[in-house]
C-alpha positions in Angstrom: 0.1 0.1 0.1 2.8 2.4 0.9 4.7 1.6 -2.1 1.5 2.3 -4.1 0.9 5.6 -2.6 4.7 6.5 -3.3 4.3 5.6 -6.7 1.0 7.8 -7.3 2.8 10.9 -5.8 5.4 10.6 -8.4 2.9 10.7 -11.1 2.4 13.7 -13.0 -1.3 14.6 -13.2 -1.5 16.1 -17.0 -4.8 17.3 -18.2 -5.1 17.4 -22.0 -8.0 19.4 -23.4 -9.1 19.2 -27.0 -11.5 21.3 -28.9 -11.6 20.2 -32.5 -10.4 17.6 -34.9 -7.3 19.8 -35.9 -6.0 20.1 -32.5 -6.7 16.3 -31.7 -4.3 15.7 -34.4 -1.6 17.2 -32.7 -2.5 16.2 -29.2 -3.1 12.7 -29.8 0.5 11.3 -30.3 1.3 13.1 -26.9 -1.6 11.5 -25.3 -0.5 8.4 -26.5 3.0 8.8 -25.1 1.7 9.8 -21.9 -0.6 6.8 -21.5 2.2 4.4 -22.4 4.3 5.6 -19.1 1.5 5.2 -16.3 4.4 5.1 -13.8 5.2 8.6 -14.6 1.9 10.5 -15.8 -1.7 10.3 -15.0 -3.6 11.4 -18.1 -7.0 13.3 -17.7 -9.1 13.8 -20.8 -11.3 17.0 -21.4 -13.2 17.5 -24.7 -15.1 20.5 -25.6 -15.8 22.8 -28.6 -17.0 21.5 -32.0 -15.8 17.9 -31.1 -19.5 17.7 -29.5 -21.2 19.0 -32.6 -23.2 16.6 -35.2 -22.5 19.2 -38.0 -18.9 18.9 -37.4 -18.8 15.4 -37.2 -19.2 14.7 -33.7 -15.3 13.7 -33.5 -15.3 13.1 -29.9 -16.1 9.6 -31.4 -12.6 9.1 -32.5 -10.9 10.0 -29.2 -13.2 7.2 -27.6 -12.0 5.0 -30.7 -8.3 5.7 -29.6 -9.3 4.1 -26.3 -8.9 7.2 -24.2 -11.2 7.6 -21.2 -12.9 11.3 -21.8 -13.2 12.4 -18.0 -15.3 15.5 -19.0 -17.5 16.6 -22.1 -18.1 20.4 -22.1 -20.8 21.6 -24.6 -19.2 25.1 -25.0 -20.3 26.1 -28.5 -23.0 28.8 -29.0 -24.4 28.0 -32.7 -24.4 30.9 -35.0 -21.1 31.0 -36.5 -20.7 34.6 -36.4 -18.4 37.0 -34.2 -20.9 37.1 -31.4 -21.1 33.4 -31.2 -17.5 33.1 -31.0 -17.2 35.5 -28.0 -20.2 33.9 -26.3 -18.7 30.4 -26.6 -15.6 31.5 -24.7 -17.7 33.1 -22.5 -19.8 29.8 -22.0 -16.6 27.8 -21.7 -15.3 29.9 -18.9 -18.3 29.4 -17.1 -17.9 25.6 -17.4 -14.5 24.9 -17.0 -13.6 26.0 -13.5 -15.5 23.2 -11.8 -13.8 20.6 -14.1 -10.3 21.9 -13.6 -11.1 22.1 -9.7 -12.1 18.5 -9.8 -9.2 17.2 -11.9 -6.5 19.5 -9.8 -4.0 18.9 -12.9 -0.5 19.7 -12.1 0.0 20.7 -15.9 -2.8 21.7 -18.5 -1.8 21.1 -22.1 -3.3 23.7 -24.4 -2.7 23.6 -28.1 -2.5 26.5 -30.8 -4.7 29.5 -31.4 -8.4 28.8 -31.5 -10.6 30.6 -29.2 -11.5 27.8 -27.4 -7.9 27.3 -26.3 -7.7 31.0 -25.0 -10.9 30.1 -22.7 -8.9 27.1 -21.5 -5.7 29.0 -21.0 -7.6 31.9 -19.0 -9.2 29.6 -16.8 -6.4 27.4 -16.0 -3.8 30.7 -15.4 -6.6 32.1 -13.0 -6.6 28.9 -11.2 -2.9 28.7 -10.6 -2.5 25.7 -12.7 0.6 25.3 -14.5 0.0 25.7 -18.6 2.2 23.9 -21.4 1.3 25.5 -24.5 1.7 23.9 -27.8 2.7 25.7 -31.3 3.1 29.1 -29.6 5.3 31.7 -31.4 4.3 31.0 -34.7 2.9 33.6 -37.4 -0.1 33.2 -39.5 -2.1 36.3 -40.5 -5.5 36.4 -38.8 -7.1 36.9 -35.4 -5.6 33.6 -34.7 -2.0 35.5 -34.3 -3.5 37.5 -31.5 -5.1 34.6 -29.7 -1.8 32.4 -30.3 0.4 35.2 -28.4 -2.2 35.9 -25.8 -2.2 32.0 -24.7 1.7 32.1 -24.8 1.6 35.2 -22.3 -0.6 33.3 -19.9 1.3 29.9 -20.4 4.2 28.9 -18.2 5.9 26.5 -20.4 6.2 26.1 -24.2 7.0 23.6 -26.8 7.5 25.0 -30.3 7.7 23.6 -33.8 10.3 25.8 -35.2 13.6 27.8 -34.3 11.8 30.9 -35.9 8.8 30.1 -33.3 11.3 29.8 -30.5 13.3 33.5 -31.6 9.5 35.1 -31.3 8.7 33.8 -28.0 12.0 35.0 -26.6 11.6 38.2 -28.2 8.0 38.3 -26.4 10.2 38.1 -23.2 9.4 34.7 -22.4 11.8 32.5 -20.3 14.1 30.7 -22.8 14.8 28.0 -20.2 11.0 27.3 -20.4 10.8 26.8 -24.2 11.0 23.6 -25.7 12.1 23.3 -29.6 10.3 19.9 -29.8 8.8 19.9 -33.4 5.1 19.3 -34.3 3.8 16.1 -32.6 1.8 15.3 -35.8 4.9 14.9 -37.6 5.9 11.9 -35.4 3.1 10.2 -37.3 3.3 11.7 -40.7 7.1 10.6 -41.2 6.0 7.0 -40.9 2.7 7.3 -42.4 4.0 7.8 -46.0 5.7 4.4 -46.2 2.3 2.5 -45.4 0.9 0.6 -48.6 -2.8 0.6 -47.7 -3.3 4.1 -48.9 -5.0 3.2 -52.4 -7.7 1.6 -50.3 -8.5 4.8 -48.3 -8.5 6.8 -51.5 -10.9 4.6 -53.1 -13.4 4.5 -50.1 -13.3 8.2 -50.0 -13.5 9.0 -53.7 -14.4 6.0 -55.5 -12.7 3.1 -57.3 -11.6 4.7 -60.7 -9.6 7.5 -58.9 -5.9 6.7 -58.8 -3.1 8.1 -57.0 -2.1 12.0 -57.7 -5.0 12.2 -59.7 -7.5 14.2 -57.2 -7.4 17.3 -55.0 -8.1 17.7 -51.5 -9.9 21.2 -50.8 -10.1 22.6 -47.2 -11.0 26.3 -46.9 -11.7 27.8 -43.7 -13.4 31.5 -43.0 -11.2 34.4 -41.9 -12.8 36.0 -39.0 -11.1 39.4 -39.7 -12.5 39.5 -43.4 -15.4 37.1 -43.6 -16.9 38.9 -46.7 -13.7 38.5 -48.8 -12.9 34.8 -47.6 -16.4 33.7 -48.6 -15.8 35.3 -51.9 -12.4 33.3 -52.5 -14.4 30.2 -51.4 -16.9 30.7 -54.0 -14.0 31.5 -56.7 -12.2 28.2 -55.5 -15.2 26.2 -56.1 -15.8 27.4 -59.6 -12.1 26.8 -60.3 -12.4 23.2 -59.1 -15.7 22.7 -61.1 -13.8 24.1 -64.2 -10.7 22.1 -63.4 -12.8 18.8 -63.8 -11.0 16.6 -61.3 -12.2 14.4 -58.4 -11.9 16.6 -55.3 -12.6 15.8 -51.6 -14.0 19.0 -49.9 -13.9 19.2 -46.4 -16.4 21.4 -44.3 -15.0 24.7 -42.8 -14.2 24.9 -39.2 -16.8 26.5 -36.7 -15.4 30.0 -36.9 -17.4 33.0 -37.7 -18.5 33.0 -41.5 -18.6 29.1 -41.9 -22.3 29.0 -42.1 -22.2 31.2 -45.0 -19.6 29.3 -46.9 -21.6 26.0 -46.4 -24.4 27.8 -48.0 -22.3 28.8 -50.9 -21.1 25.1 -51.2 -24.6 23.8 -51.4 -26.0 26.6 -53.8 -23.3 25.1 -56.3 -24.4 21.8 -55.8 -21.1 20.5 -54.7 -22.8 17.6 -52.5 -24.3 16.0 -55.7 -21.6 17.1 -58.2 -20.2 13.7 -59.5 -16.4 15.0 -59.3 -17.1 16.2 -55.4 -17.3 14.3 -52.1 -18.2 16.8 -49.4 -17.6 15.5 -45.8 -17.6 16.7 -42.4 -14.8 14.6 -40.9 -12.2 12.3 -42.0 -10.3 10.3 -39.6 -6.7 11.9 -39.0 -4.9 8.6 -40.3 -6.9 8.5 -43.2 -6.8 12.1 -43.9 -2.9 12.2 -43.9 -2.7 9.3 -46.3 -5.1 11.3 -48.7 -2.9 14.3 -48.6 0.2 12.6 -49.0 -1.0 11.1 -52.2 -3.0 13.8 -53.6 -2.2 15.7 -56.8 -2.7 18.8 -55.0 -3.9 20.2 -52.0 -6.0 23.9 -52.2 -7.3 26.2 -49.5 -6.0 28.0 -46.5 -5.7 25.3 -44.0 -2.7 25.2 -41.7 -2.4 21.5 -42.9 -1.4 22.8 -46.4 1.5 24.9 -45.0 2.6 22.5 -42.4 1.8 18.6 -42.8 1.4 18.6 -46.6 5.1 19.4 -46.7 6.3 16.4 -44.9 5.1 14.6 -48.2 6.1 17.1 -50.7 2.4 17.0 -52.0 1.9 20.7 -54.1 -0.3 23.2 -52.3 -2.3 26.1 -53.2 -2.5 28.5 -50.4 -5.7 30.9 -50.9 -5.9 34.2 -49.1 -4.2 35.7 -46.2 -5.0 33.1 -43.5 -1.6 31.6 -43.3 0.5 34.9 -44.3 3.5 34.5 -42.4 3.7 30.9 -41.7 7.0 29.3 -42.7 6.5 27.1 -45.8 8.5 24.4 -48.2 9.1 25.2 -51.7 5.6 22.8 -52.2 3.3 25.8 -51.3 2.4 28.4 -54.4 0.7 31.4 -52.5 -2.2 33.1 -54.0 -2.6 35.9 -51.5 -4.9 38.0 -53.6 -7.2 35.2 -54.7 -9.7 37.7 -56.3 -10.6 36.0 -59.8 -11.7 32.5 -61.1 -8.7 32.6 -63.6 -6.0 33.1 -61.3 -6.8 30.0 -59.1 -7.4 28.1 -62.2 -3.9 28.9 -63.4 -2.5 28.1 -59.9 -4.2 24.5 -60.1 -2.5 23.9 -63.5 0.8 24.8 -62.4 0.4 22.7 -59.1 -1.5 19.6 -59.9 0.5 16.6 -60.3 3.9 18.1 -59.2 5.8 16.2 -56.8 8.4 18.1 -54.1 11.3 17.4 -51.6 9.7 16.4 -48.6 10.1 19.1 -46.0 10.9 18.8 -42.1 10.4 22.4 -41.2 7.9 21.5 -38.4 9.8 18.3 -37.0 11.8 15.4 -37.5 9.4 12.8 -35.9 10.7 13.0 -32.3 8.4 15.7 -30.6 6.5 13.5 -28.6 9.8 12.0 -26.8 11.1 15.4 -26.0 7.9 16.7 -24.7 7.6 13.6 -22.4 11.2 14.5 -21.3 10.3 18.2 -21.1 7.4 17.8 -18.7 9.1 15.3 -16.4 11.5 18.2 -15.6 9.2 20.5 -14.6 9.4 21.3 -10.8 6.0 21.8 -9.3 7.9 23.1 -6.2 8.8 26.4 -8.2 6.9 29.6 -7.6 4.0 29.5 -10.0 4.3 33.3 -10.8 5.9 33.3 -14.4 8.6 35.8 -14.8 9.2 37.8 -18.0 12.7 38.3 -19.4 12.5 41.9 -20.4 15.6 43.3 -22.5 17.8 45.7 -20.7 17.0 49.2 -20.9 19.5 51.9 -21.6 20.4 53.8 -18.2 18.9 57.4 -17.9 21.3 60.3 -19.0 20.9 63.5 -16.9 21.0 66.3 -19.2 23.2 68.6 -17.5 26.4 70.7 -18.0 28.6 67.6 -17.0 27.0 65.5 -19.7 27.2 68.1 -22.4 31.0 68.6 -21.4 31.4 64.8 -22.0 29.8 64.9 -25.4 32.0 67.7 -26.4 29.0 70.3 -26.7 30.1 73.9 -26.8 26.7 75.8 -25.5 25.4 74.3 -22.4 22.3 74.8 -20.4 21.4 73.5 -17.0 18.0 74.3 -15.8 19.2 73.8 -12.4 16.8 74.2 -9.5 17.0 78.0 -8.1 18.9 79.2 -10.9 19.2 78.8 -14.7 22.7 78.3 -16.1 23.9 79.0 -19.5 27.6 78.4 -20.1 30.2 78.7 -23.4 32.6 75.7 -23.1 35.7 75.4 -25.2 36.8 72.8 -27.1 39.3 71.8 -24.4 36.3 71.6 -21.8 37.1 75.1 -20.0 34.3 77.1 -18.9 34.9 80.4 -20.9 32.0 82.3 -19.7 28.9 81.4 -17.4 25.4 83.2 -17.3 23.2 82.8 -14.1 19.5 83.9 -13.7 16.8 83.1 -11.1 14.7 80.2 -12.6 11.2 81.5 -13.3 8.1 79.3 -12.5 6.2 79.2 -15.5 6.9 77.2 -18.6 6.6 80.0 -21.1 8.8 82.6 -18.9 11.4 79.8 -18.7 11.6 79.4 -22.7 11.9 83.0 -23.1 14.4 83.4 -20.4 16.4 80.5 -21.9 16.4 82.0 -25.4 17.6 85.3 -24.2 20.5 83.9 -22.3 21.6 81.5 -25.3 21.3 84.6 -27.7 23.5 86.6 -25.7 26.1 83.7 -25.0 26.3 82.8 -28.7 26.9 86.5 -29.6 29.7 86.7 -26.7 31.1 83.5 -27.9 31.7 85.2 -31.5 33.5 87.9 -29.8 35.4 85.4 -27.7 36.6 83.7 -30.9 34.9 80.4 -29.5 33.8 77.9 -32.2 30.4 77.0 -31.6 30.0 73.2 -32.2 27.1 72.6 -34.5 27.5 75.5 -36.8 26.6 74.0 -40.4 23.8 72.1 -41.6 22.1 70.1 -38.9 18.9 68.1 -38.9 16.1 66.2 -36.8 13.5 63.3 -37.5 10.6 63.6 -35.6 8.2 60.4 -35.4 5.2 60.1 -33.2 6.1 63.8 -31.6 9.6 62.3 -30.5 13.2 63.4 -31.4 15.0 60.4 -32.7 18.6 60.6 -31.3 20.1 57.3 -32.5 22.1 55.1 -30.5 24.8 57.3 -29.9 23.1 60.8 -30.4 24.0 61.5 -34.0 20.8 60.7 -35.7 19.9 63.0 -38.6 23.4 64.5 -39.3 22.2 65.6 -42.8 25.2 67.9 -43.2 27.2 64.9 -43.6 25.5 62.8 -46.4 27.9 62.8 -49.1 26.4 64.0 -52.3 29.6 63.9 -54.2 32.9 61.8 -54.5 35.0 64.5 -55.3 33.4 67.4 -53.5 35.1 70.1 -51.7 36.5 69.3 -48.2 34.3 69.3 -45.1 34.9 70.1 -41.6 34.5 66.7 -40.8 37.4 65.6 -42.8 35.7 64.0 -45.5 34.6 65.2 -49.1 31.6 66.0 -50.9 29.5 66.4 -47.7 26.2 68.5 -47.8 27.8 71.0 -45.3 30.9 71.6 -47.6 28.3 72.9 -50.1 25.3 74.4 -48.2 26.4 75.7 -44.9 26.9 79.1 -43.9 30.7 78.7 -43.6 30.6 77.0 -46.9 28.8 80.0 -48.5 31.1 82.4 -46.7 34.2 80.6 -48.5 32.6 80.7 -51.9 31.8 84.6 -51.2 35.4 85.3 -50.1 36.6 83.4 -53.4 34.4 85.5 -55.8 35.3 88.5 -53.8 39.1 87.9 -54.1 38.6 87.7 -57.8 36.5 90.8 -58.0 33.5 88.7 -59.1 31.2 89.2 -56.1 30.4 92.9 -55.9 27.4 94.4 -57.7 26.5 98.0 -58.2 25.3 99.6 -55.1 27.2 97.0 -52.7 30.3 97.9 -50.7 32.3 96.0 -48.4 34.5 97.8 -45.7 38.0 97.0 -45.4 37.4 96.0 -41.9 34.4 94.1 -42.9 34.6 90.2 -43.2 33.1 88.9 -46.4 30.2 86.4 -45.4 27.2 84.8 -46.8 25.1 87.7 -46.5 27.0 89.4 -49.3 26.8 86.4 -51.6 22.9 86.4 -51.1 22.9 90.1 -51.8 25.0 89.8 -54.8 22.6 87.1 -56.2 19.4 89.0 -55.7 21.2 91.8 -57.5 21.7 89.5 -60.5 25.3 88.2 -59.9 25.1 84.9 -62.0 28.3 83.8 -60.2 26.7 84.2 -56.6 23.4 82.5 -58.2 25.3 79.7 -59.3 26.9 79.0 -55.9 23.4 79.3 -54.1 21.8 76.9 -56.8 24.8 74.4 -56.3 24.4 74.6 -52.5 20.5 74.3 -52.7 20.9 71.3 -55.0 23.5 69.3 -52.7 21.0 70.1 -50.1 17.9 68.7 -52.1 20.2 65.7 -53.1 20.6 65.0 -49.4 16.8 65.3 -48.6 15.8 63.0 -51.4 18.1 60.3 -50.0 16.2 60.8 -46.7 12.9 60.6 -48.5 14.1 57.4 -49.9 15.3 56.1 -46.4 12.4 57.0 -44.2 9.6 58.5 -46.5 8.5 61.3 -44.1 5.4 63.1 -44.7 6.7 66.7 -44.2 10.1 68.3 -44.6 10.9 71.6 -42.8 13.5 74.1 -43.5 14.9 76.6 -40.9 17.5 79.0 -40.6 18.4 82.3 -42.6 19.4 80.5 -45.9 16.0 78.3 -45.9 13.9 80.6 -48.1 17.0 80.7 -50.5 17.0 77.0 -50.6 13.3 76.2 -50.9 12.9 76.3 -54.5 16.2 74.6 -55.5 15.2 71.8 -52.9 11.7 71.4 -54.5 13.0 71.3 -58.0 15.5 68.5 -56.9 12.8 66.3 -55.3 10.6 66.9 -58.5 13.6 65.5 -60.5 15.3 62.9 -58.6 13.0 61.5 -55.9 10.8 58.5 -56.6 7.3 59.0 -57.7 6.1 57.8 -54.2 8.0 60.6 -52.8 7.6 63.5 -55.0 4.5 64.9 -53.2 6.3 65.5 -49.8 5.4 68.6 -48.5 8.4 71.2 -48.3 8.1 74.2 -46.2 10.1 76.9 -44.6 9.7 77.3 -40.7 8.0 80.6 -39.7 9.7 80.3 -35.9 12.2 83.0 -35.2 15.5 81.3 -34.2 14.2 77.7 -34.8 17.5 76.1 -33.8 17.6 77.9 -30.4 14.1 76.8 -29.7 14.5 73.5 -30.5 17.9 73.3 -28.2 16.2 74.9 -25.4 13.0 72.9 -25.6 15.2 69.8 -25.7 16.8 70.8 -22.5 13.4 71.4 -20.9 12.0 68.1 -22.0 15.0 66.0 -20.9 15.1 67.8 -17.5 11.3 67.2 -16.7 11.5 63.5 -18.1 15.1 62.3 -17.2 14.9 59.3 -19.4 14.5 58.7 -23.4 
């Protein structure tokens, strides 16, 4: 007696809940594995969902035929086959599941996939502190199933995935890598051996007639897409029309119970598919026979996951219609017709695929999934805390935007909001404080911004007299997304001035050649103005330059306005260089608006627009270009950044 109790204590009580024919095909191999090790596992089986509905084949009977004891049958489906019925079915399942789970008290609940029934199972188990092992999480398809699948993954404590990509997806979703098993798909354990069996001819004849030969028939299985029901029904109708025209024996399986399935069945019956001599319409085929039919078909068509997963194990050609499986990993046997909007397109796909054979694919498994899953379950420590932990990526440390930080990044003009006082300092390139300004810190935001601007203007004016180089003179930029400034990993994002527009261009202050800044900055224009002046090609009638006055960009602009062709050419080249850089930005990030600011902006506006119209892709040529109306926009932007960082402290 004591030995018996000791043995029972060692058993891991595993509850397997199955909702439909599809998930049972994945769960059954695991259930057989659990059943074969009674000394380790205690199996409890719960059946719910469409298993118990006559219109969908009463598929609970195949579970009984497999000699599993069904501990509980829960009628959880609210008929209607629309969105509201799906929601009500989830609610009904949540009402009925607690009593069953409380009575069974499993150590682990196995939940498969991405169905709405499975979401109810995972929700109930999580709230009742039952450990959840989720099968086939981390995959991507293309419908509401994605959201449900990922929601179940977040509720689950352990994961058994089919592919390396799915494993990476779960890790990126902050799931604990140590609780993720790369197992493969359990159904592949049966698939990879089933292909070798020789009784498939009898199965084909029993479903499609004695005259049908191997690879001379089609298997069709199309489900509704709950996020686009109207279009999925249209695709279903076009598929049936194409199959009628193609004139091959076809086994058509009824769609699943998702919203829209009732309308799809109406379409099938309106076209007389059940009476058509070339068609056999069925609600259910036992999985062992179904995989033989798929393995030896001339083609499979529809949007079932079986087409992009299981069919690949046999090299069966598949036509995947619509978006339901968008994102799934597939082998070369799958031909996607995502925009299946015409009969001819689907018919042409049938012509391309029917009768072909492809190399067998093992993307989803190698035939050893069950063995791995059983071993993984034995490693689960039931004494560990139940509360799952998420492995969030490390977050960049907060950076205080004060004078010390700005000195470290070699900025020349520093602003510190401080506490009582506002401080602005001019910093030399060697890190020496050349001059400092201190004012009492105003209480309101508006007064603070105004005072910062005044102090910065004074500091910049003094910096010129003190012969200090202000870091940032030239062509700068900023990228705004969702009302936030993008900084980049080292705070040098949007360095527009250092985009190279010519390999043989003039030398830039950065040490490179051909940068926009070497053509379009104020210093570049000043250099060109001095060159023209030295060659007596700058001054026009009415213009004078005092001997003590330094020639600058303003003189060049004045000369151009008075008709100096040389000055006009310099400005045009500068505007063109800036325009080329902006075109590169348009092609890279595709912004909706380009704002030019600064004293040169009005002179560059037309050349920039002209370059965009001539050089940009058609999709980017309509990008709006405007000149900022703000006074001193650069100072305003810098001051607002300081204020923003001081109040937020993180970015």
